[in-house]
N, CA, C and O atoms as a DFTB+ gen file, in Angstrom:
384 C
 N C O
     1  1      85.174     148.250      78.665
     2  2      85.885     147.119      79.096
     3  2      85.276     146.438      79.863
     4  3      85.406     146.809      81.029
     5  1      84.472     145.335      79.670
     6  2      83.881     144.287      79.889
     7  2      84.762     143.829      81.119
     8  3      85.886     143.455      80.785
     9  1      84.428     143.769      82.763
    10  2      85.260     142.973      83.804
    11  2      84.637     141.667      83.750
    12  3      83.428     141.671      83.521
    13  1      85.336     140.304      83.950
    14  2      85.443     139.697      83.567
    15  2      84.843     138.376      85.130
    16  3      84.917     138.854      86.261
    17  1      84.523     137.453      85.048
    18  2      84.499     137.091      86.689
    19  2      85.136     135.599      86.560
    20  3      85.017     134.591      87.257
    21  1      85.782     135.855      85.504
    22  2      86.229     134.171      85.445
    23  2      87.716     134.569      86.627
    24  3      88.295     135.637      86.826
    25  1      87.956     133.062      87.268
    26  2      88.957     132.951      87.617
    27  2      89.945     131.759      87.021
    28  3      89.471     131.000      86.176
    29  1      91.229     131.602      87.433
    30  2      91.866     130.152      86.833
    31  2      91.754     129.419      87.764
    32  3      91.593     129.691      88.954
    33  1      91.874     127.968      86.999
    34  2      91.579     126.423      87.804
    35  2      92.473     126.603      89.305
    36  3      92.153     126.223      90.432
    37  1      93.626     127.285      88.875
    38  2      94.737     127.041      90.138
    39  2      94.102     128.304      91.228
    40  3      94.154     127.854      92.373
    41  1      93.618     129.501      91.217
    42  2      92.864     130.417      92.368
    43  2      91.446     129.827      92.811
    44  3      90.832     130.274      93.780
    45  1      91.189     129.244      92.365
    46  2      89.991     128.404      92.691
    47  2      90.199     127.404      93.738
    48  3      89.741     127.379      94.880
    49  1      91.022     126.535      93.101
    50  2      91.143     125.427      93.793
    51  2      92.114     126.047      95.470
    52  3      91.843     125.675      96.611
    53  1      93.199     127.019      95.076
    54  2      93.460     127.145      96.693
    55  2      92.555     128.170      96.965
    56  3      92.906     128.678      98.031
    57  1      91.550     128.731      96.520
    58  2      90.572     129.269      97.302
    59  2      89.116     128.343      98.321
    60  3      88.380     128.816      99.187
    61  1      89.167     126.915      97.742
    62  2      88.566     126.147      98.334
    63  2      89.734     125.470      99.404
    64  3      89.373     125.100     100.522
    65  1      91.105     125.346      98.978
    66  2      91.410     124.376      99.982
    67  2      91.321     125.376     101.349
    68  3      90.710     125.109     102.384
    69  1      91.941     126.351     101.120
    70  2      91.578     127.680     102.414
    71  2      90.110     127.689     103.234
    72  3      89.851     128.043     104.384
    73  1      89.343     127.206     102.271
    74  2      87.607     127.664     102.740
    75  2      87.637     126.303     103.766
    76  3      87.440     126.214     104.978
    77  1      87.909     125.483     102.933
    78  2      87.671     123.891     103.835
    79  2      88.879     123.341     104.879
    80  3      88.796     122.320     105.562
    81  1      90.185     124.406     104.823
    82  2      91.179     124.034     105.224
    83  2      91.486     122.831     105.613
    84  3      91.625     122.330     106.729
    85  1      91.621     122.205     103.956
    86  2      92.287     121.379     103.561
    87  2      94.208     121.413     103.455
    88  3      94.993     120.465     103.490
    89  1      94.441     122.711     103.336
    90  2      96.056     122.902     102.975
    91  2      97.026     121.727     104.153
    92  3      98.191     121.431     103.888
    93  1      96.473     121.307     105.123
    94  2      98.076     120.959     106.244
    95  2      97.549     119.173     106.108
    96  3      98.351     118.313     106.473
    97  1      96.297     118.800     105.613
    98  2      96.199     117.642     104.845
    99  2      96.891     117.380     103.472
   100  3      97.316     116.246     103.253
   101  1      97.017     118.276     102.616
   102  2      97.678     118.248     101.061
   103  2      99.298     117.909     101.620
   104  3     100.124     117.030     101.377
   105  1      99.234     119.456     102.746
   106  2     100.888     118.864     103.116
   107  2     101.233     117.550     103.511
   108  3     101.873     116.756     102.821
   109  1     100.887     117.394     104.395
   110  2     100.470     115.950     105.211
   111  2     101.535     114.765     104.257
   112  3     102.627     114.199     104.308
   113  1      99.716     114.968     103.000
   114  2     100.019     113.951     101.881
   115  2     101.073     113.885     101.147
   116  3     101.652     112.898     100.691
   117  1     101.401     115.515     101.010
   118  2     102.956     115.194     100.303
   119  2     104.373     114.941     100.754
   120  3     105.385     114.623     100.128
   121  1     104.191     115.125     101.741
   122  2     105.298     114.982     103.119
   123  2     105.414     113.000     102.484
   124  3     106.265     112.484     101.758
   125  1     104.247     112.411     103.115
   126  2     104.034     111.280     102.993
   127  2     104.574     110.448     101.907
   128  3     105.568     109.736     102.049
   129  1     103.916     110.550     100.848
   130  2     104.272     110.403      99.357
   131  2     105.816     110.836      99.266
   132  3     106.582     109.941      98.911
   133  1     106.235     111.790      99.474
   134  2     107.717     111.751      99.063
   135  2     108.569     111.292      99.920
   136  3     109.782     111.339      99.712
   137  1     108.045     110.798     100.977
   138  2     109.343     110.106     102.647
   139  2     110.026     109.673     101.659
   140  3     110.859     110.400     101.119
   141  1     109.720     108.008     101.118
   142  2     110.567     107.329     100.588
   143  2     111.772     108.164      99.609
   144  3     112.949     108.256      99.958
   145  1     111.278     108.676      98.468
   146  2     112.172     109.621      97.737
   147  2     113.438     110.473      98.831
   148  3     114.656     110.529      98.661
   149  1     112.724     110.972      99.781
   150  2     113.809     112.006     100.065
   151  2     114.774     110.984     101.118
   152  3     115.990     111.171     101.068
   153  1     114.182     109.781     102.181
   154  2     114.980     109.355     102.827
   155  2     115.551     107.979     102.134
   156  3     116.288     107.707     103.083
   157  1     115.732     107.134     101.413
   158  2     115.616     106.358     100.811
   159  2     115.100     104.759     100.768
   160  3     114.467     104.583     101.809
   161  1     115.111     104.166     100.386
   162  2     114.107     102.700     100.058
   163  2     114.558     101.926     101.912
   164  3     113.816     101.546     102.818
   165  1     115.627     101.964     101.827
   166  2     115.957     100.958     103.410
   167  2     115.262     101.600     104.794
   168  3     114.539     100.927     105.528
   169  1     115.666     103.313     105.085
   170  2     114.752     104.020     106.243
   171  2     113.299     103.331     105.920
   172  3     112.708     102.380     106.431
   173  1     112.975     104.255     104.815
   174  2     111.600     103.842     104.116
   175  2     110.915     102.386     104.525
   176  3     109.726     102.118     104.696
   177  1     111.602     101.893     104.581
   178  2     111.331     100.375     105.125
   179  2     110.525     100.058     106.576
   180  3     109.503      99.464     106.919
   181  1     111.956     101.056     107.415
   182  2     111.869     100.651     108.670
   183  2     110.749     101.968     109.418
   184  3     110.995     102.274     110.584
   185  1     109.935     102.461     108.922
   186  2     109.000     103.690     109.108
   187  2     107.795     102.662     109.180
   188  3     107.385     101.838     108.363
   189  1     107.421     102.974     110.321
   190  2     106.294     102.354     110.688
   191  2     104.926     103.390     110.551
   192  3     103.978     103.220     109.784
   193  1     105.110     104.465     111.488
   194  2     104.082     105.642     111.035
   195  2     104.373     106.565     111.101
   196  3     104.973     106.997     112.086
   197  1     103.975     107.478     109.759
   198  2     104.149     109.474     109.805
   199  2     103.462     109.930     110.026
   200  3     102.433     109.313     109.750
   201  1     103.263     111.011     110.533
   202  2     101.935     112.114     110.444
   203  2     102.424     113.889     110.553
   204  3     103.466     114.112     111.168
   205  1     102.086     114.418     110.289
   206  2     102.258     115.722     110.225
   207  2     101.320     115.972     111.303
   208  3     100.328     115.245     111.334
   209  1     101.498     117.200     112.528
   210  2     100.620     117.863     113.282
   211  2     100.934     118.992     113.077
   212  3     102.144     118.889     113.276
   213  1     100.720     120.354     112.743
   214  2     100.358     121.399     112.682
   215  2     101.806     121.692     111.820
   216  3     101.716     121.833     110.601
   217  1     103.204     121.785     112.514
   218  2     104.083     122.285     111.724
   219  2     105.449     121.217     112.635
   220  3     106.517     121.767     112.905
   221  1     105.302     120.263     112.877
   222  2     105.736     119.418     113.641
   223  2     105.153     117.706     112.585
   224  3     104.026     117.401     112.198
   225  1     106.590     116.896     112.418
   226  2     106.293     115.783     111.732
   227  2     106.869     115.060     112.414
   228  3     108.012     115.220     112.840
   229  1     105.854     113.799     112.686
   230  2     105.918     113.170     113.774
   231  2     106.426     111.362     112.965
   232  3     105.653     110.635     112.342
   233  1     107.881     111.085     113.259
   234  2     108.030     109.445     112.651
   235  2     108.472     108.402     113.391
   236  3     109.533     108.333     114.010
   237  1     107.220     107.222     113.261
   238  2     107.765     106.349     113.804
   239  2     108.800     105.117     113.450
   240  3     108.429     104.576     112.409
   241  1     109.820     104.594     113.922
   242  2     110.483     103.694     113.429
   243  2     110.625     102.087     113.857
   244  3     110.607     101.809     115.055
   245  1     110.720     101.375     113.180
   246  2     110.633      99.760     113.785
   247  2     112.338      99.429     114.724
   248  3     112.624      98.374     115.290
   249  1     113.003     100.371     114.654
   250  2     114.683     100.014     115.075
   251  2     114.839     101.218     116.098
   252  3     115.045     102.231     115.429
   253  1     114.825     101.499     117.397
   254  2     115.510     102.435     118.282
   255  2     117.059     103.349     117.702
   256  3     117.403     104.532     117.711
   257  1     117.666     102.092     117.249
   258  2     118.793     102.281     116.624
   259  2     118.390     103.434     115.872
   260  3     118.583     104.613     116.166
   261  1     117.764     102.923     114.790
   262  2     117.850     103.976     113.010
   263  2     116.893     105.224     113.908
   264  3     116.922     106.330     113.369
   265  1     116.170     105.136     115.046
   266  2     115.855     106.461     115.681
   267  2     116.969     107.579     116.500
   268  3     116.926     108.792     116.709
   269  1     117.644     106.841     116.726
   270  2     118.711     107.780     117.151
   271  2     119.601     107.979     116.306
   272  3     120.119     109.095     116.340
   273  1     120.142     106.890     115.155
   274  2     120.575     107.660     114.044
   275  2     120.247     109.194     113.509
   276  3     120.870     110.251     113.620
   277  1     119.191     108.899     112.980
   278  2     117.808     109.807     112.324
   279  2     117.787     111.052     113.107
   280  3     117.394     112.072     112.542
   281  1     118.255     111.109     114.646
   282  2     118.342     112.337     115.162
   283  2     119.669     113.514     114.603
   284  3     119.473     114.694     114.312
   285  1     120.559     113.029     114.579
   286  2     121.749     113.890     114.076
   287  2     121.249     113.768     112.558
   288  3     122.057     113.991     111.656
   289  1     120.427     113.550     112.377
   290  2     120.157     113.939     110.455
   291  2     118.924     114.352     110.354
   292  3     118.172     114.061     109.424
   293  1     118.602     115.172     111.468
   294  2     117.143     115.809     111.765
   295  2     116.974     117.342     110.970
   296  3     116.033     117.624     110.227
   297  1     118.087     118.223     111.304
   298  2     118.086     119.601     110.431
   299  2     118.428     119.445     109.401
   300  3     118.127     120.402     108.687
   301  1     119.027     118.554     108.825
   302  2     119.212     118.283     106.962
   303  2     117.581     117.692     106.228
   304  3     116.936     118.151     105.285
   305  1     117.378     116.780     106.925
   306  2     115.947     116.280     107.017
   307  2     115.002     117.187     106.899
   308  3     114.259     117.343     105.930
   309  1     115.031     117.916     108.093
   310  2     113.614     119.437     107.326
   311  2     114.105     120.137     106.218
   312  3     113.341     120.850     105.568
   313  1     115.439     120.005     105.884
   314  2     115.049     121.068     105.091
   315  2     115.085     120.511     103.684
   316  3     114.652     121.187     102.751
   317  1     115.691     119.045     103.464
   318  2     115.136     118.000     102.418
   319  2     114.126     118.201     101.997
   320  3     113.817     118.577     100.867
   321  1     113.292     117.889     103.169
   322  2     111.732     117.505     102.859
   323  2     110.978     119.155     102.256
   324  3     110.088     119.177     101.406
   325  1     111.610     120.518     102.956
   326  2     110.933     121.504     102.709
   327  2     111.031     121.752     101.281
   328  3     110.098     122.129     100.572
   329  1     112.419     121.478     100.844
   330  2     113.122     121.224      99.099
   331  2     111.576     120.590      98.584
   332  3     110.577     121.177      98.168
   333  1     111.792     119.480      98.756
   334  2     111.060     118.581      98.015
   335  2     109.529     119.258      98.128
   336  3     109.249     119.831      97.076
   337  1     108.655     119.326      98.957
   338  2     107.790     120.124      99.176
   339  2     107.733     121.679      98.144
   340  3     106.855     122.031      97.357
   341  1     108.750     122.225      98.444
   342  2     109.123     123.612      97.482
   343  2     108.228     124.534      98.154
   344  3     107.850     125.504      97.497
   345  1     107.654     124.347      99.837
   346  2     107.547     125.050     100.835
   347  2     107.649     125.134     102.220
   348  3     106.946     124.238     102.689
   349  1     108.120     125.700     102.992
   350  2     108.188     125.646     104.420
   351  2     107.219     125.255     105.096
   352  3     106.433     126.063     105.591
   353  1     107.059     123.576     105.285
   354  2     105.910     122.913     106.151
   355  2     106.425     122.376     107.018
   356  3     105.674     122.182     107.974
   357  1     107.680     121.935     107.157
   358  2     108.128     121.353     108.775
   359  2     108.995     122.329     109.254
   360  3     109.849     122.913     108.587
   361  1     108.688     122.521     110.706
   362  2     109.831     123.325     111.530
   363  2     110.420     122.330     112.350
   364  3     111.631     122.487     112.511
   365  1     109.838     121.205     112.999
   366  2     110.759     119.909     113.532
   367  2     109.871     118.748     113.372
   368  3     108.702     118.613     113.010
   369  1     111.114     117.690     113.890
   370  2     110.609     116.320     113.267
   371  2     111.161     115.955     114.713
   372  3     112.258     116.199     115.216
   373  1     109.358     114.882     115.536
   374  2     110.052     114.178     116.152
   375  2     110.408     112.840     116.046
   376  3     109.461     112.430     115.375
   377  1     111.106     111.892     116.241
   378  2     111.260     111.092     115.945
   379  2     110.683     109.656     117.531
   380  3     111.406     109.329     118.472
   381  1     109.702     109.311     117.341
   382  2     108.727     108.679     118.026
   383  2     109.113     107.084     117.809
   384  3     108.413     106.205     118.313
């Protein structure tokens, strides 16, 4: 039997992402693009900045009251984001 060097496109893409260390940026992009779907239009409108550093999501709101309210939903939000992304990307959220 002849052994083939062919890999699936999925495997090749995974290898490239790992080789160039782009997984974290890809995860950040997924979180940012799904932010409105997860939190809703109203909260999304008041979100000024969102970024991922290691496994911590940093979110800046234009309202201190909203920031305080979101603190109460932090654990639920982490679960919702990880479920949407389909992997455990976020371990903590810092509201700034």
